[in-house]
ZADO-1210 file (C-alpha; in nm, 4 decimals, padded with zeros to 6 digits):
<atoms>
<atom x="-01.2645" y="15.1573" z="01.6516" code="MET" pos="1"/>
<atom x="-01.4313" y="14.8224" z="01.6884" code="THR" pos="2"/>
<atom x="-01.3134" y="14.5154" z="01.8681" code="GLY" pos="3"/>
<atom x="-01.2588" y="14.3313" z="01.5375" code="THR" pos="4"/>
<atom x="-00.9799" y="14.5760" z="01.4491" code="SER" pos="5"/>
<atom x="-00.7976" y="14.5650" z="01.7796" code="SER" pos="6"/>
<atom x="-00.4792" y="14.3646" z="01.8275" code="TYR" pos="7"/>
<atom x="-00.4427" y="14.1200" z="02.1194" code="PRO" pos="8"/>
<atom x="-00.1164" y="14.2761" z="02.2406" code="VAL" pos="9"/>
<atom x="-00.2195" y="14.5729" z="02.4540" code="ARG" pos="10"/>
<atom x="00.0242" y="14.8596" z="02.5110" code="VAL" pos="11"/>
<atom x="-00.1068" y="15.1353" z="02.7373" code="ASP" pos="12"/>
<atom x="00.0486" y="15.4439" z="02.8886" code="ALA" pos="13"/>
<atom x="-00.0451" y="15.7746" z="03.0448" code="ARG" pos="14"/>
<atom x="00.1518" y="16.0949" z="03.0369" code="LEU" pos="15"/>
<atom x="00.2536" y="16.2458" z="03.3727" code="ASP" pos="16"/>
<atom x="00.0835" y="16.5810" z="03.4210" code="SER" pos="17"/>
<atom x="00.3960" y="16.7366" z="03.5713" code="HIS" pos="18"/>
<atom x="00.7301" y="16.6322" z="03.4231" code="LEU" pos="19"/>
<atom x="01.0634" y="16.7682" z="03.5370" code="SER" pos="20"/>
<atom x="01.2239" y="16.9942" z="03.2815" code="ARG" pos="21"/>
<atom x="01.5723" y="16.8547" z="03.3423" code="TRP" pos="22"/>
<atom x="01.5461" y="16.5065" z="03.4910" code="LEU" pos="23"/>
<atom x="01.5642" y="16.3543" z="03.1439" code="TRP" pos="24"/>
<atom x="01.9297" y="16.4641" z="03.1244" code="LEU" pos="25"/>
<atom x="02.0284" y="16.2121" z="03.3921" code="VAL" pos="26"/>
<atom x="01.7837" y="15.9295" z="03.3333" code="LYS" pos="27"/>
<atom x="02.0514" y="15.7377" z="03.1471" code="TRP" pos="28"/>
<atom x="02.2415" y="15.7208" z="03.4766" code="VAL" pos="29"/>
<atom x="01.9350" y="15.6419" z="03.6861" code="LEU" pos="30"/>
<atom x="01.8408" y="15.3489" z="03.4630" code="THR" pos="31"/>
<atom x="02.1815" y="15.1794" z="03.4749" code="ILE" pos="32"/>
<atom x="02.0713" y="14.9359" z="03.7509" code="PRO" pos="33"/>
<atom x="01.7739" y="14.8348" z="03.5372" code="HIS" pos="34"/>
<atom x="01.9876" y="14.7813" z="03.2290" code="TYR" pos="35"/>
<atom x="02.2265" y="14.5594" z="03.4234" code="ILE" pos="36"/>
<atom x="01.9367" y="14.3379" z="03.5322" code="VAL" pos="37"/>
<atom x="01.7760" y="14.3511" z="03.1889" code="LEU" pos="38"/>
<atom x="02.1016" y="14.2386" z="03.0312" code="LEU" pos="39"/>
<atom x="02.0799" y="13.9147" z="03.2301" code="LEU" pos="40"/>
<atom x="01.7075" y="13.8817" z="03.1666" code="LEU" pos="41"/>
<atom x="01.7516" y="13.9133" z="02.7916" code="TRP" pos="42"/>
<atom x="02.0168" y="13.6450" z="02.7942" code="ILE" pos="43"/>
<atom x="01.7652" y="13.4181" z="02.9663" code="ALA" pos="44"/>
<atom x="01.4955" y="13.5356" z="02.7244" code="PHE" pos="45"/>
<atom x="01.7035" y="13.4256" z="02.4267" code="ALA" pos="46"/>
<atom x="01.7734" y="13.0836" z="02.5797" code="VAL" pos="47"/>
<atom x="01.4197" y="12.9989" z="02.6842" code="VAL" pos="48"/>
<atom x="01.2781" y="13.1296" z="02.3538" code="SER" pos="49"/>
<atom x="01.4685" y="12.8490" z="02.1799" code="VAL" pos="50"/>
<atom x="01.2982" y="12.6033" z="02.4125" code="VAL" pos="51"/>
<atom x="00.9609" y="12.7645" z="02.3399" code="ALA" pos="52"/>
<atom x="01.0257" y="12.7411" z="01.9649" code="PHE" pos="53"/>
<atom x="01.0700" y="12.3645" z="01.9745" code="PHE" pos="54"/>
<atom x="00.7815" y="12.3206" z="02.2172" code="ALA" pos="55"/>
<atom x="00.5493" y="12.5035" z="01.9777" code="ILE" pos="56"/>
<atom x="00.6897" y="12.3144" z="01.6789" code="LEU" pos="57"/>
<atom x="00.6159" y="11.9744" z="01.8346" code="PHE" pos="58"/>
<atom x="00.3128" y="12.0443" z="02.0552" code="THR" pos="59"/>
<atom x="00.1502" y="12.3626" z="01.9263" code="GLY" pos="60"/>
<atom x="00.1721" y="12.5131" z="02.2756" code="ARG" pos="61"/>
<atom x="00.3894" y="12.7813" z="02.4300" code="TYR" pos="62"/>
<atom x="00.5039" y="12.6531" z="02.7728" code="PRO" pos="63"/>
<atom x="00.3131" y="12.8710" z="03.0195" code="ARG" pos="64"/>
<atom x="00.6040" y="12.9436" z="03.2618" code="PRO" pos="65"/>
<atom x="00.8297" y="13.0486" z="02.9716" code="ILE" pos="66"/>
<atom x="00.5515" y="13.2601" z="02.8255" code="PHE" pos="67"/>
<atom x="00.4932" y="13.4433" z="03.1535" code="GLU" pos="68"/>
<atom x="00.8653" y="13.5016" z="03.1949" code="PHE" pos="69"/>
<atom x="00.9110" y="13.6383" z="02.8415" code="ASN" pos="70"/>
<atom x="00.6096" y="13.8640" z="02.8689" code="VAL" pos="71"/>
<atom x="00.7495" y="13.9840" z="03.1988" code="GLY" pos="72"/>
<atom x="01.0784" y="14.0753" z="03.0324" code="VAL" pos="73"/>
<atom x="00.8950" y="14.2689" z="02.7613" code="LEU" pos="74"/>
<atom x="00.6817" y="14.4391" z="03.0280" code="ARG" pos="75"/>
<atom x="00.9839" y="14.5374" z="03.2374" code="TRP" pos="76"/>
<atom x="01.1642" y="14.6655" z="02.9272" code="THR" pos="77"/>
<atom x="00.8630" y="14.8737" z="02.8286" code="TRP" pos="78"/>
<atom x="00.8418" y="15.0337" z="03.1730" code="ARG" pos="79"/>
<atom x="01.2102" y="15.1295" z="03.1672" code="VAL" pos="80"/>
<atom x="01.2011" y="15.2558" z="02.8098" code="ASN" pos="81"/>
<atom x="00.8871" y="15.4586" z="02.8791" code="TYR" pos="82"/>
<atom x="01.0611" y="15.6215" z="03.1740" code="TYR" pos="83"/>
<atom x="01.3769" y="15.6751" z="02.9709" code="ALA" pos="84"/>
<atom x="01.4439" y="15.7561" z="02.6096" code="TYR" pos="85"/>
<atom x="01.1741" y="15.5716" z="02.4189" code="SER" pos="86"/>
<atom x="00.9137" y="15.8150" z="02.5501" code="ALA" pos="87"/>
<atom x="01.0171" y="16.0185" z="02.8573" code="LEU" pos="88"/>
<atom x="00.6518" y="15.9903" z="02.9546" code="GLY" pos="89"/>
<atom x="00.6952" y="15.9666" z="03.3299" code="THR" pos="90"/>
<atom x="00.9294" y="16.0626" z="03.6103" code="ASP" pos="91"/>
<atom x="00.8017" y="15.7743" z="03.8262" code="GLN" pos="92"/>
<atom x="01.0930" y="15.5352" z="03.8661" code="TYR" pos="93"/>
<atom x="01.0122" y="15.1894" z="03.7237" code="PRO" pos="94"/>
<atom x="00.9837" y="14.8904" z="03.9552" code="GLN" pos="95"/>
<atom x="01.2218" y="14.5947" z="03.9464" code="PHE" pos="96"/>
<atom x="00.9661" y="14.3251" z="03.8679" code="THR" pos="97"/>
<atom x="00.8446" y="14.0999" z="03.5879" code="LEU" pos="98"/>
<atom x="00.4851" y="14.1331" z="03.7036" code="THR" pos="99"/>
<atom x="00.2331" y="14.3897" z="03.5932" code="ASP" pos="100"/>
<atom x="00.2290" y="14.7046" z="03.8067" code="VAL" pos="101"/>
<atom x="-00.1252" y="14.8361" z="03.8001" code="ARG" pos="102"/>
<atom x="-00.0485" y="15.1928" z="03.9015" code="ASP" pos="103"/>
<atom x="00.2567" y="15.2411" z="03.6788" code="TYR" pos="104"/>
<atom x="00.1979" y="15.4734" z="03.3800" code="PRO" pos="105"/>
<atom x="00.3227" y="15.2180" z="03.1240" code="ALA" pos="106"/>
<atom x="00.1659" y="14.8724" z="03.0987" code="ARG" pos="107"/>
<atom x="00.1820" y="14.5768" z="02.8614" code="LEU" pos="108"/>
<atom x="-00.0576" y="14.2822" z="02.8348" code="TYR" pos="109"/>
<atom x="-00.0268" y="13.9783" z="02.6093" code="VAL" pos="110"/>
<atom x="-00.2963" y="13.7095" z="02.6425" code="PRO" pos="111"/>
<atom x="-00.1729" y="13.3547" z="02.6746" code="TYR" pos="112"/>
<atom x="-00.2377" y="13.1578" z="02.3518" code="PRO" pos="113"/>
<atom x="-00.3996" y="12.8210" z="02.4155" code="GLU" pos="114"/>
<atom x="-00.2788" y="12.6978" z="02.0754" code="HIS" pos="115"/>
<atom x="-00.0230" y="12.8205" z="01.8231" code="LEU" pos="116"/>
<atom x="00.0356" y="12.7070" z="01.4669" code="SER" pos="117"/>
<atom x="00.3172" y="12.4550" z="01.4414" code="ARG" pos="118"/>
<atom x="00.3863" y="12.5560" z="01.0803" code="GLY" pos="119"/>
<atom x="00.3891" y="12.9322" z="01.1327" code="LEU" pos="120"/>
<atom x="00.6509" y="12.9061" z="01.4051" code="VAL" pos="121"/>
<atom x="00.9055" y="12.8223" z="01.1326" code="LEU" pos="122"/>
<atom x="00.8521" y="13.1379" z="00.9301" code="VAL" pos="123"/>
<atom x="00.6601" y="13.4084" z="01.1167" code="LYS" pos="124"/>
<atom x="00.9495" y="13.5405" z="01.3260" code="TRP" pos="125"/>
<atom x="01.1632" y="13.6226" z="01.0208" code="TRP" pos="126"/>
<atom x="00.9957" y="13.5759" z="00.6803" code="LEU" pos="127"/>
<atom x="00.6399" y="13.6864" z="00.7507" code="LEU" pos="128"/>
<atom x="00.7565" y="13.9614" z="00.9810" code="ALA" pos="129"/>
<atom x="01.0124" y="14.0985" z="00.7325" code="LEU" pos="130"/>
<atom x="00.8009" y="14.3963" z="00.6136" code="PRO" pos="131"/>
<atom x="00.7416" y="14.4948" z="00.9748" code="HIS" pos="132"/>
<atom x="01.1086" y="14.4508" z="01.0612" code="LEU" pos="133"/>
<atom x="01.2045" y="14.6987" z="00.7892" code="VAL" pos="134"/>
<atom x="00.9558" y="14.9527" z="00.9248" code="ILE" pos="135"/>
<atom x="01.0534" y="14.8972" z="01.2867" code="VAL" pos="136"/>
<atom x="01.4180" y="14.9330" z="01.1914" code="GLY" pos="137"/>
<atom x="01.3373" y="15.2860" z="01.0759" code="ILE" pos="138"/>
<atom x="01.1553" y="15.3563" z="01.4011" code="PHE" pos="139"/>
<atom x="01.4373" y="15.2310" z="01.6191" code="THR" pos="140"/>
<atom x="01.7526" y="15.3086" z="01.4278" code="GLY" pos="141"/>
<atom x="01.8601" y="15.0354" z="01.1911" code="GLY" pos="142"/>
<atom x="01.7386" y="14.7263" z="01.3664" code="GLY" pos="143"/>
<atom x="01.8815" y="14.7500" z="01.7180" code="THR" pos="144"/>
<atom x="01.5522" y="14.6507" z="01.8675" code="TRP" pos="145"/>
<atom x="01.4600" y="14.3594" z="02.0833" code="LEU" pos="146"/>
<atom x="01.2350" y="14.1395" z="01.8722" code="ALA" pos="147"/>
<atom x="01.4450" y="14.1049" z="01.5582" code="PHE" pos="148"/>
<atom x="01.7878" y="14.0180" z="01.6932" code="ARG" pos="149"/>
<atom x="01.6962" y="13.8654" z="02.0295" code="SER" pos="150"/>
<atom x="02.0435" y="13.9227" z="02.1698" code="ASP" pos="151"/>
<atom x="02.1690" y="14.0828" z="02.4883" code="THR" pos="152"/>
<atom x="02.1823" y="14.4360" z="02.3442" code="GLN" pos="153"/>
<atom x="01.8118" y="14.4568" z="02.2694" code="ASN" pos="154"/>
<atom x="01.6675" y="14.5834" z="02.5953" code="TYR" pos="155"/>
<atom x="01.6303" y="14.9343" z="02.4497" code="SER" pos="156"/>
<atom x="01.5191" y="15.0504" z="02.1103" code="TRP" pos="157"/>
<atom x="01.6332" y="15.4152" z="02.1162" code="THR" pos="158"/>
<atom x="01.9327" y="15.4115" z="01.8845" code="ALA" pos="159"/>
<atom x="01.8951" y="15.7247" z="01.6765" code="GLY" pos="160"/>
<atom x="01.5905" y="15.6113" z="01.4804" code="GLY" pos="161"/>
<atom x="01.2662" y="15.8012" z="01.4385" code="LEU" pos="162"/>
<atom x="01.1591" y="15.7340" z="01.7976" code="ILE" pos="163"/>
<atom x="01.4881" y="15.8628" z="01.9356" code="GLY" pos="164"/>
<atom x="01.4728" y="16.1791" z="01.7232" code="ILE" pos="165"/>
<atom x="01.1159" y="16.2585" z="01.8228" code="LEU" pos="166"/>
<atom x="01.1853" y="16.1942" z="02.1926" code="VAL" pos="167"/>
<atom x="01.4834" y="16.4305" z="02.1723" code="LEU" pos="168"/>
<atom x="01.2579" y="16.6981" z="02.0211" code="ILE" pos="169"/>
<atom x="01.0064" y="16.6396" z="02.2986" code="ALA" pos="170"/>
<atom x="01.2808" y="16.6673" z="02.5614" code="ALA" pos="171"/>
<atom x="01.4000" y="17.0029" z="02.4228" code="ILE" pos="172"/>
<atom x="01.0435" y="17.1394" z="02.4156" code="ILE" pos="173"/>
<atom x="00.9926" y="17.0124" z="02.7712" code="LEU" pos="174"/>
<atom x="01.3097" y="17.1867" z="02.8874" code="ALA" pos="175"/>
<atom x="01.2101" y="17.5158" z="02.7256" code="VAL" pos="176"/>
<atom x="00.8363" y="17.5247" z="02.7981" code="THR" pos="177"/>
<atom x="00.7850" y="17.2754" z="03.0806" code="GLY" pos="178"/>
<atom x="00.5252" y="17.0951" z="02.8711" code="ARG" pos="179"/>
<atom x="00.5289" y="16.7729" z="02.6664" code="TYR" pos="180"/>
<atom x="00.3326" y="16.8340" z="02.3423" code="PRO" pos="181"/>
<atom x="00.0360" y="16.5970" z="02.3464" code="HIS" pos="182"/>
<atom x="00.0299" y="16.5496" z="01.9700" code="GLY" pos="183"/>
<atom x="00.3940" y="16.4482" z="01.9679" code="LEU" pos="184"/>
<atom x="00.3411" y="16.2237" z="02.2701" code="TYR" pos="185"/>
<atom x="00.0526" y="16.0423" z="02.1002" code="ASP" pos="186"/>
<atom x="00.2621" y="15.9852" z="01.7872" code="PHE" pos="187"/>
<atom x="00.5592" y="15.8537" z="01.9883" code="ILE" pos="188"/>
<atom x="00.3270" y="15.6140" z="02.1728" code="LEU" pos="189"/>
<atom x="00.1953" y="15.4857" z="01.8420" code="GLY" pos="190"/>
<atom x="00.5494" y="15.4089" z="01.7230" code="LEU" pos="191"/>
<atom x="00.6330" y="15.2274" z="02.0470" code="ASN" pos="192"/>
<atom x="00.3101" y="15.0325" z="02.0276" code="ARG" pos="193"/>
<atom x="00.4009" y="14.9165" z="01.6753" code="TRP" pos="194"/>
<atom x="00.7450" y="14.8018" z="01.7977" code="VAL" pos="195"/>
<atom x="00.6015" y="14.6063" z="02.0900" code="LEU" pos="196"/>
<atom x="00.3330" y="14.4388" z="01.8785" code="ARG" pos="197"/>
<atom x="00.5964" y="14.3155" z="01.6340" code="VAL" pos="198"/>
<atom x="00.8195" y="14.2154" z="01.9258" code="ALA" pos="199"/>
<atom x="00.5465" y="13.9931" z="02.0672" code="ALA" pos="200"/>
<atom x="00.4741" y="13.8435" z="01.7249" code="TYR" pos="201"/>
<atom x="00.8388" y="13.7636" z="01.6436" code="THR" pos="202"/>
<atom x="00.8830" y="13.6275" z="01.9955" code="SER" pos="203"/>
<atom x="00.6164" y="13.3697" z="01.9021" code="LEU" pos="204"/>
<atom x="00.3636" y="13.4951" z="02.1593" code="MET" pos="205"/>
<atom x="00.0777" y="13.5251" z="01.9128" code="THR" pos="206"/>
<atom x="-00.0195" y="13.4103" z="01.5649" code="ASP" pos="207"/>
<atom x="-00.2196" y="13.7279" z="01.5009" code="ALA" pos="208"/>
<atom x="-00.0330" y="13.9239" z="01.2341" code="TYR" pos="209"/>
<atom x="00.0447" y="14.2806" z="01.3475" code="PRO" pos="210"/>
<atom x="-00.1542" y="14.5461" z="01.1605" code="PRO" pos="211"/>
<atom x="00.0179" y="14.7986" z="00.9410" code="PHE" pos="212"/>
<atom x="-00.1456" y="15.0719" z="01.1415" code="ARG" pos="213"/>
<atom x="-00.0261" y="15.3491" z="01.3719" code="LEU" pos="214"/>
<atom x="-00.2583" y="15.3440" z="01.6722" code="ASP" pos="215"/>
<atom x="-00.1578" y="15.6666" z="01.8412" code="THR" pos="216"/>
<atom x="-00.2266" y="15.7827" z="02.1948" code="GLY" pos="217"/>
<atom x="-00.1831" y="15.6265" z="02.5343" code="GLY" pos="218"/>
<atom x="-00.4883" y="15.4003" z="02.5276" code="THR" pos="219"/>
<atom x="-00.4585" y="15.0881" z="02.3169" code="ASP" pos="220"/>
<atom x="-00.7625" y="15.0196" z="02.0954" code="PRO" pos="221"/>
<atom x="-00.7974" y="14.6761" z="02.2502" code="ALA" pos="222"/>
<atom x="-00.8145" y="14.8306" z="02.5966" code="THR" pos="223"/>
<atom x="-01.0847" y="15.0692" z="02.4787" code="ALA" pos="224"/>
<atom x="-01.2834" y="14.7824" z="02.3244" code="ASP" pos="225"/>
<atom x="-01.2857" y="14.5410" z="02.6159" code="ILE" pos="226"/>
<atom x="-01.3146" y="14.5525" z="02.9904" code="ALA" pos="227"/>
<atom x="-00.9613" y="14.4948" z="03.1247" code="PRO" pos="228"/>
<atom x="-00.9292" y="14.1717" z="03.3185" code="THR" pos="229"/>
<atom x="-00.5788" y="14.2254" z="03.4551" code="ASP" pos="230"/>
</atoms>
């Protein structure tokens, strides 16, 4: 895949070589402290996103501090969801931080946009994204995902949709065999990558329209195409 076909939002992950057969049964309890903090962070995310909307509308720029905060919330959410029921890809407990954690198995990078379209900000987060929102709703279970509703319940996108079903299948196979099927893992990562790309787009972080493409596997095409700078 060439650099011209890669998307600026980079979603990378690596599968732990040795996963516990049974830890996934209690991860919902272990992640409660994270979800309490994320609840507050998503409230702040919703508030400052309104500020960012008007800043882009009048100046064509996303305020850098707000951008870094919102990306941090997405990044934190991705780490927790990767550990828990959006992937079950690691048993390494996620860190309580908005910053990038280099050695954590799940990472998210969104480049800061120097300029954003003042006109697109009015329509891209709902009208232009509508086809993607329909697809992502299937992935996540009827629309309970973070980018579309932007409310305090959207810090997880495992609500019985396709991702949730596939992760449950992976968990059962893991419990029986002690192995996470790589083909299934790659497909689940592709679905999560699609969700996060659309999340960044509807959160006004980029004007680049998300591709209708399932980029499977742990390595994002953009990461493979460029030398990482973060």
